[in-house]
KEBAFI-187920 format. One record per residue (C-alpha): x, y, z; residue in one letter. Coordinates in steps of 0.2 Angstrom, whole numbers, m for minus. Layout:
% residues N
<node <X, Y, Z>, "a">
...
***
This chain:
% residues 513
<node <196, m37, 425>, "m">
<node <185, m37, 410>, "m">
<node <170, m33, 422>, "f">
<node <179, m18, 429>, "a">
<node <183, m11, 412>, "v">
<node <165, m13, 406>, "v">
<node <159, m5, 423>, "l">
<node <171, 10, 420>, "l">
<node <165, 13, 403>, "a">
<node <147, 12, 408>, "f">
<node <148, 25, 421>, "f">
<node <161, 37, 413>, "v">
<node <162, 36, 394>, "i">
<node <144, 31, 389>, "l">
<node <135, 45, 399>, "p">
<node <146, 58, 391>, "a">
<node <144, 50, 374>, "a">
<node <125, 48, 375>, "c">
<node <121, 65, 383>, "g">
<node <107, 75, 376>, "k">
<node <111, 90, 365>, "k">
<node <108, 106, 373>, "e">
<node <100, 121, 364>, "k">
<node <112, 135, 360>, "t">
<node <109, 153, 362>, "k">
<node <112, 165, 348>, "t">
<node <127, 176, 354>, "l">
<node <133, 193, 347>, "p">
<node <147, 192, 334>, "e">
<node <157, 207, 341>, "t">
<node <162, 211, 359>, "v">
<node <151, 227, 359>, "e">
<node <135, 217, 359>, "g">
<node <138, 208, 375>, "f">
<node <131, 223, 386>, "n">
<node <114, 215, 388>, "s">
<node <104, 208, 403>, "s">
<node <102, 192, 394>, "d">
<node <121, 189, 394>, "i">
<node <131, 181, 408>, "t">
<node <150, 183, 408>, "l">
<node <163, 174, 418>, "a">
<node <179, 182, 425>, "v">
<node <193, 175, 435>, "v">
<node <196, 185, 451>, "d">
<node <213, 193, 454>, "g">
<node <215, 200, 436>, "y">
<node <208, 215, 428>, "i">
<node <194, 206, 419>, "f">
<node <182, 209, 433>, "s">
<node <184, 228, 432>, "d">
<node <183, 227, 413>, "l">
<node <167, 217, 413>, "a">
<node <159, 230, 425>, "e">
<node <165, 244, 415>, "k">
<node <160, 239, 398>, "y">
<node <145, 227, 402>, "y">
<node <136, 235, 416>, "p">
<node <119, 226, 410>, "e">
<node <127, 209, 410>, "a">
<node <127, 197, 424>, "k">
<node <145, 193, 430>, "i">
<node <150, 177, 438>, "l">
<node <167, 176, 447>, "h">
<node <179, 161, 448>, "f">
<node <195, 157, 456>, "d">
<node <203, 149, 441>, "s">
<node <203, 149, 422>, "r">
<node <198, 130, 422>, "e">
<node <182, 134, 431>, "n">
<node <178, 149, 422>, "a">
<node <179, 141, 405>, "y">
<node <170, 125, 411>, "k">
<node <155, 137, 415>, "s">
<node <154, 140, 396>, "i">
<node <153, 122, 392>, "i">
<node <140, 117, 405>, "i">
<node <129, 133, 401>, "g">
<node <131, 143, 416>, "n">
<node <139, 157, 407>, "a">
<node <139, 164, 389>, "d">
<node <157, 169, 388>, "g">
<node <173, 172, 397>, "v">
<node <182, 189, 398>, "v">
<node <201, 185, 396>, "d">
<node <217, 190, 387>, "d">
<node <215, 187, 368>, "e">
<node <232, 178, 366>, "p">
<node <227, 166, 380>, "i">
<node <210, 163, 373>, "i">
<node <219, 158, 356>, "r">
<node <231, 146, 366>, "a">
<node <216, 138, 374>, "i">
<node <207, 136, 357>, "m">
<node <222, 128, 349>, "r">
<node <219, 113, 361>, "g">
<node <200, 113, 362>, "n">
<node <187, 116, 348>, "d">
<node <173, 119, 360>, "n">
<node <178, 137, 361>, "y">
<node <178, 152, 348>, "r">
<node <184, 170, 350>, "l">
<node <173, 185, 348>, "i">
<node <179, 198, 336>, "d">
<node <187, 214, 343>, "g">
<node <195, 219, 360>, "y">
<node <185, 223, 375>, "v">
<node <200, 234, 379>, "e">
<node <217, 235, 370>, "p">
<node <232, 232, 381>, "a">
<node <251, 230, 382>, "d">
<node <259, 217, 392>, "y">
<node <276, 220, 401>, "a">
<node <287, 214, 414>, "f">
<node <286, 222, 432>, "i">
<node <300, 227, 444>, "f">
<node <301, 234, 461>, "t">
<node <298, 252, 461>, "k">
<node <315, 258, 468>, "n">
<node <331, 263, 461>, "e">
<node <337, 246, 459>, "a">
<node <321, 240, 451>, "g">
<node <321, 255, 439>, "e">
<node <338, 251, 433>, "k">
<node <334, 233, 430>, "l">
<node <318, 238, 421>, "g">
<node <328, 250, 410>, "q">
<node <340, 236, 405>, "e">
<node <326, 225, 401>, "f">
<node <317, 238, 391>, "s">
<node <333, 240, 381>, "a">
<node <334, 221, 378>, "y">
<node <316, 221, 372>, "v">
<node <320, 235, 360>, "r">
<node <336, 226, 353>, "s">
<node <325, 210, 350>, "l">
<node <312, 220, 341>, "r">
<node <325, 228, 330>, "a">
<node <334, 211, 326>, "s">
<node <317, 202, 322>, "g">
<node <320, 190, 337>, "e">
<node <305, 196, 346>, "l">
<node <294, 191, 331>, "q">
<node <303, 174, 331>, "q">
<node <297, 171, 349>, "l">
<node <280, 176, 344>, "d">
<node <279, 163, 330>, "e">
<node <287, 150, 342>, "k">
<node <274, 152, 356>, "w">
<node <259, 159, 347>, "f">
<node <260, 152, 330>, "g">
<node <254, 134, 334>, "d">
<node <250, 123, 348>, "r">
<node <262, 123, 363>, "t">
<node <264, 105, 366>, "d">
<node <282, 99, 370>, "n">
<node <289, 117, 368>, "k">
<node <303, 121, 380>, "t">
<node <313, 136, 386>, "s">
<node <331, 136, 389>, "d">
<node <338, 129, 406>, "s">
<node <341, 142, 420>, "m">
<node <355, 131, 427>, "a">
<node <368, 137, 416>, "d">
<node <366, 156, 420>, "l">
<node <381, 159, 430>, "n">
<node <382, 178, 428>, "g">
<node <394, 190, 437>, "t">
<node <382, 204, 439>, "n">
<node <371, 196, 453>, "g">
<node <356, 186, 455>, "t">
<node <338, 191, 449>, "i">
<node <323, 183, 458>, "k">
<node <309, 181, 446>, "l">
<node <291, 176, 450>, "v">
<node <279, 171, 436>, "y">
<node <261, 167, 435>, "d">
<node <259, 149, 433>, "i">
<node <243, 149, 423>, "s">
<node <246, 160, 408>, "n">
<node <248, 148, 393>, "v">
<node <258, 152, 382>, "p">
<node <266, 167, 392>, "f">
<node <272, 157, 407>, "s">
<node <267, 140, 414>, "y">
<node <274, 123, 419>, "m">
<node <278, 109, 407>, "s">
<node <286, 93, 414>, "a">
<node <289, 102, 430>, "g">
<node <299, 116, 423>, "k">
<node <294, 134, 419>, "p">
<node <291, 138, 400>, "v">
<node <283, 151, 389>, "g">
<node <286, 167, 379>, "y">
<node <290, 177, 395>, "d">
<node <301, 164, 402>, "i">
<node <311, 164, 386>, "d">
<node <313, 183, 387>, "l">
<node <318, 182, 406>, "a">
<node <332, 169, 402>, "i">
<node <338, 178, 387>, "g">
<node <339, 194, 396>, "f">
<node <349, 186, 410>, "c">
<node <361, 178, 398>, "r">
<node <363, 194, 389>, "e">
<node <366, 205, 404>, "y">
<node <376, 193, 415>, "g">
<node <363, 188, 428>, "y">
<node <360, 172, 437>, "t">
<node <341, 168, 438>, "l">
<node <331, 161, 452>, "e">
<node <313, 158, 447>, "a">
<node <297, 153, 457>, "g">
<node <279, 151, 452>, "p">
<node <265, 160, 460>, "s">
<node <247, 165, 458>, "d">
<node <244, 182, 449>, "f">
<node <239, 193, 465>, "t">
<node <254, 186, 475>, "a">
<node <265, 189, 461>, "m">
<node <261, 208, 460>, "l">
<node <262, 209, 479>, "d">
<node <279, 200, 480>, "g">
<node <287, 212, 467>, "v">
<node <279, 227, 475>, "a">
<node <287, 224, 492>, "d">
<node <304, 218, 485>, "g">
<node <302, 200, 489>, "t">
<node <306, 197, 470>, "y">
<node <315, 208, 458>, "d">
<node <305, 204, 443>, "m">
<node <288, 197, 438>, "g">
<node <280, 191, 422>, "c">
<node <265, 181, 415>, "g">
<node <254, 192, 403>, "a">
<node <254, 207, 415>, "i">
<node <243, 221, 408>, "t">
<node <250, 238, 409>, "v">
<node <238, 249, 419>, "t">
<node <239, 266, 428>, "d">
<node <234, 258, 444>, "e">
<node <247, 245, 444>, "r">
<node <260, 258, 439>, "a">
<node <258, 268, 455>, "e">
<node <266, 254, 465>, "r">
<node <276, 244, 451>, "l">
<node <289, 249, 438>, "y">
<node <284, 243, 421>, "f">
<node <297, 239, 407>, "s">
<node <293, 243, 389>, "e">
<node <279, 232, 382>, "a">
<node <285, 216, 374>, "d">
<node <268, 210, 368>, "y">
<node <252, 220, 362>, "s">
<node <235, 213, 362>, "g">
<node <220, 215, 374>, "g">
<node <206, 207, 383>, "a">
<node <192, 199, 372>, "s">
<node <178, 186, 375>, "i">
<node <178, 168, 373>, "c">
<node <162, 158, 370>, "v">
<node <156, 141, 367>, "r">
<node <157, 135, 349>, "n">
<node <140, 132, 343>, "s">
<node <134, 115, 336>, "v">
<node <128, 124, 320>, "e">
<node <145, 130, 316>, "q">
<node <153, 113, 316>, "e">
<node <156, 105, 299>, "k">
<node <147, 89, 304>, "k">
<node <137, 82, 319>, "e">
<node <148, 71, 330>, "v">
<node <146, 65, 347>, "s">
<node <155, 71, 363>, "y">
<node <164, 54, 363>, "f">
<node <170, 56, 345>, "s">
<node <176, 74, 347>, "r">
<node <185, 70, 364>, "s">
<node <193, 55, 357>, "f">
<node <200, 64, 342>, "y">
<node <206, 79, 353>, "r">
<node <214, 67, 365>, "t">
<node <223, 55, 353>, "f">
<node <223, 60, 335>, "i">
<node <224, 79, 334>, "e">
<node <243, 85, 333>, "n">
<node <248, 66, 336>, "d">
<node <243, 67, 355>, "n">
<node <244, 48, 356>, "y">
<node <263, 50, 356>, "k">
<node <261, 59, 373>, "l">
<node <252, 44, 380>, "f">
<node <265, 32, 373>, "l">
<node <279, 43, 381>, "r">
<node <270, 43, 397>, "g">
<node <267, 24, 398>, "i">
<node <285, 21, 392>, "g">
<node <291, 32, 407>, "t">
<node <281, 21, 419>, "t">
<node <287, 5, 411>, "l">
<node <305, 11, 412>, "l">
<node <304, 16, 430>, "i">
<node <295, 0, 434>, "t">
<node <308, m12, 425>, "i">
<node <323, m4, 432>, "i">
<node <316, m2, 450>, "t">
<node <311, m21, 450>, "v">
<node <328, m27, 445>, "l">
<node <338, m15, 456>, "a">
<node <326, m16, 471>, "g">
<node <326, m35, 471>, "t">
<node <345, m35, 472>, "v">
<node <345, m21, 485>, "m">
<node <332, m30, 495>, "g">
<node <342, m46, 496>, "c">
<node <357, m37, 501>, "t">
<node <348, m29, 515>, "m">
<node <343, m45, 522>, "y">
<node <361, m52, 520>, "i">
<node <368, m37, 530>, "l">
<node <355, m39, 544>, "t">
<node <360, m57, 546>, "q">
<node <379, m59, 543>, "r">
<node <386, m41, 544>, "a">
<node <396, m35, 559>, "d">
<node <385, m29, 573>, "p">
<node <387, m10, 568>, "i">
<node <383, m13, 550>, "i">
<node <368, m24, 555>, "r">
<node <360, m11, 566>, "q">
<node <363, 3, 553>, "l">
<node <355, m8, 540>, "t">
<node <340, m11, 552>, "k">
<node <339, 8, 555>, "l">
<node <339, 12, 537>, "t">
<node <325, m1, 534>, "i">
<node <315, 7, 548>, "l">
<node <317, 25, 540>, "i">
<node <312, 19, 523>, "i">
<node <297, 11, 530>, "r">
<node <292, 26, 539>, "g">
<node <294, 40, 525>, "i">
<node <280, 42, 512>, "p">
<node <285, 37, 494>, "a">
<node <282, 54, 487>, "i">
<node <293, 63, 501>, "m">
<node <307, 51, 497>, "t">
<node <306, 55, 478>, "i">
<node <304, 74, 480>, "m">
<node <319, 75, 492>, "f">
<node <330, 66, 480>, "l">
<node <324, 77, 466>, "y">
<node <325, 94, 474>, "y">
<node <340, 91, 484>, "v">
<node <351, 81, 472>, "y">
<node <345, 79, 454>, "y">
<node <335, 94, 450>, "q">
<node <348, 101, 438>, "d">
<node <353, 85, 430>, "m">
<node <348, 80, 413>, "y">
<node <334, 67, 415>, "f">
<node <336, 71, 434>, "g">
<node <318, 68, 437>, "e">
<node <319, 50, 430>, "i">
<node <334, 47, 440>, "v">
<node <326, 53, 456>, "a">
<node <311, 42, 453>, "a">
<node <321, 26, 449>, "v">
<node <332, 28, 464>, "i">
<node <317, 33, 476>, "g">
<node <306, 18, 470>, "f">
<node <321, 6, 471>, "t">
<node <324, 11, 489>, "i">
<node <305, 9, 493>, "i">
<node <304, m8, 483>, "f">
<node <319, m15, 491>, "s">
<node <311, m13, 508>, "e">
<node <296, m23, 503>, "r">
<node <308, m36, 495>, "v">
<node <317, m37, 512>, "y">
<node <301, m39, 522>, "h">
<node <295, m53, 510>, "t">
<node <311, m63, 513>, "i">
<node <311, m59, 531>, "k">
<node <293, m65, 533>, "e">
<node <296, m81, 524>, "c">
<node <312, m85, 533>, "a">
<node <305, m82, 550>, "t">
<node <289, m92, 548>, "d">
<node <287, m109, 557>, "e">
<node <293, m119, 543>, "i">
<node <309, m109, 540>, "n">
<node <314, m103, 557>, "g">
<node <328, m116, 558>, "d">
<node <334, m111, 540>, "l">
<node <336, m93, 546>, "e">
<node <345, m98, 561>, "r">
<node <357, m109, 551>, "n">
<node <361, m95, 539>, "y">
<node <364, m82, 553>, "r">
<node <378, m92, 561>, "v">
<node <385, m96, 544>, "e">
<node <381, m114, 545>, "y">
<node <375, m113, 527>, "i">
<node <381, m101, 513>, "d">
<node <370, m88, 505>, "t">
<node <366, m97, 488>, "d">
<node <361, m112, 498>, "e">
<node <350, m102, 510>, "f">
<node <340, m93, 496>, "f">
<node <339, m109, 486>, "a">
<node <332, m118, 501>, "a">
<node <320, m104, 506>, "l">
<node <313, m103, 488>, "y">
<node <310, m122, 487>, "i">
<node <301, m122, 504>, "r">
<node <291, m105, 502>, "s">
<node <292, m101, 483>, "g">
<node <274, m100, 481>, "k">
<node <271, m88, 495>, "t">
<node <286, m78, 491>, "m">
<node <281, m77, 472>, "w">
<node <263, m71, 477>, "k">
<node <271, m57, 489>, "s">
<node <283, m52, 476>, "y">
<node <270, m51, 463>, "r">
<node <259, m40, 474>, "e">
<node <274, m28, 477>, "n">
<node <277, m26, 458>, "v">
<node <258, m22, 456>, "i">
<node <259, m9, 470>, "n">
<node <274, m2, 462>, "l">
<node <265, 1, 446>, "i">
<node <251, 9, 455>, "k">
<node <263, 21, 464>, "f">
<node <273, 27, 449>, "t">
<node <260, 41, 445>, "p">
<node <266, 50, 460>, "i">
<node <283, 53, 452>, "a">
<node <273, 65, 441>, "g">
<node <273, 77, 456>, "y">
<node <291, 81, 453>, "i">
<node <295, 82, 434>, "a">
<node <293, 65, 426>, "v">
<node <283, 67, 410>, "y">
<node <272, 51, 414>, "d">
<node <254, 48, 413>, "m">
<node <250, 60, 427>, "t">
<node <258, 75, 419>, "r">
<node <249, 70, 402>, "i">
<node <232, 72, 410>, "v">
<node <238, 87, 420>, "e">
<node <243, 95, 403>, "y">
<node <226, 92, 395>, "f">
<node <217, 98, 410>, "r">
<node <226, 114, 411>, "q">
<node <228, 118, 393>, "n">
<node <214, 111, 384>, "t">
<node <201, 108, 398>, "f">
<node <198, 91, 391>, "e">
<node <200, 79, 406>, "f">
<node <186, 66, 406>, "i">
<node <194, 56, 391>, "m">
<node <212, 57, 397>, "p">
<node <208, 52, 415>, "l">
<node <197, 37, 408>, "t">
<node <211, 32, 396>, "v">
<node <224, 33, 410>, "m">
<node <214, 22, 422>, "a">
<node <211, 9, 408>, "l">
<node <230, 9, 403>, "l">
<node <235, 6, 421>, "y">
<node <221, m8, 423>, "m">
<node <228, m16, 407>, "m">
<node <246, m15, 413>, "l">
<node <242, m22, 430>, "i">
<node <232, m36, 422>, "g">
<node <246, m40, 410>, "l">
<node <259, m41, 424>, "v">
<node <247, m51, 435>, "s">
<node <245, m63, 420>, "w">
<node <264, m64, 417>, "i">
<node <268, m67, 435>, "m">
<node <254, m79, 439>, "r">
<node <258, m95, 449>, "d">
<node <260, m106, 433>, "d">
<node <274, m95, 427>, "n">
<node <283, m95, 444>, "r">
<node <302, m99, 440>, "p">
<node <306, m117, 445>, "k">
<node <322, m119, 455>, "d">
<node <331, m135, 448>, "r">
<node <345, m133, 461>, "k">
<node <345, m148, 473>, "q">
<node <348, m143, 491>, "v">
<node <354, m156, 503>, "d">
<node <345, m152, 519>, "e">
<node <351, m167, 528>, "s">
<node <367, m160, 532>, "a">
<node <360, m146, 542>, "w">
<node <341, m148, 544>, "a">
<node <343, m157, 561>, "v">
<node <354, m149, 574>, "r">
<node <359, m155, 591>, "d">
<node <354, m146, 607>, "e">
<node <372, m139, 609>, "d">
<node <371, m130, 592>, "e">
<node <353, m124, 595>, "e">
<node <359, m116, 611>, "s">
<node <370, m104, 601>, "l">
<node <355, m94, 597>, "f">
<node <351, m91, 615>, "d">
<node <367, m84, 620>, "r">
***
């Protein structure tokens, strides 16, 4: 294990820490100075930024990207000098990563608003929403929302639940852009953000039930325009072109497009390596280590409960396949076959989205139940394989015809095959730990979600990925050490095998009938 850790550090951490310092280009201090043939600007397709770059910077070279992550990464590696993006989104990214800085001024000022289908119903809904925005502005609540989502980092901030919106005036289908921190994005598997708060508050005020779904920006505009959705949000800039096919509400936020550039080395207070800065951002800044502790704690919680419950369930499965009535026996075998054939992630996603999505801590409940079912099947097969081998074949036959009781069977099986069972059981526990990150695909805030948070919101991913790999290696190493053969439980129960170890031919023939 130590060799693996050193190898991982050598190939991942050390090259990043020891990389050569790149020369930095002197960039303009205001947005007006970027119209030059020496400048390369990155834009994300599907938004208005491509049009703005061509309009205001015809001399500059324009690079097109399919995601913000790739666009901002182009600054770090030196392919682009700046990214044209919404100013509030740039500020949100800067709060999580000091590699970036904001250029003074707006490329073009803009208002941001919700969009509605351009028909009578959409116009009525948009007018209601505009009235709601005006009331929040008058009462000061809109300013409070601004301070909540734009005042500091957005870590661990949440929006209200949509589950309790049981309005009598109908249901609104909301679509939101998933990649617009802090306007609308996903956190722990749920939609959150400035615009999400506005949508939930509006539905609560006007008596609507809300159904929300994520989308990319272009699909969101098209979905609202053709009536698939009633309302859309996510830092949507009001433009005349869009207004031709969409109804805009009153603006709920004013800002504009600006330019984000790489923070030059000369502007840093002191020279530090990439490793030091990345370590600080990943763990120290804003107490981020608490996120990692929470993530590993979720993994341990799921693992411990699953091992205990899955062991009991696996033993019960084996008992039912041996001693239950024929119908229960066959149903149990069919259940085991189904569990074995369905991928773990499908089992967990089914449990979550069908049964536990709206439950408090429903994601953890779904993960625990799903992994318990999966782990129990492995425990069943461990018992089955040990019981049917050449040494224990007679033991299983004696148990099936109730010649020995359950306690005596398991005690004798453990005495005979304890070492083999323990090794198989240990491997099942280790595999369970390896599988737990897939629970993050529903809503569990485990290590998988932690890394995803840093990747999407801070564009810091090398250090979190490395740390996650090391943590899981250490956890598996610890479990392997605790469950080593020397620590295998010793069964002190004495089993008298002489009473049933040797059967006469008449009794043996019972199994052939």
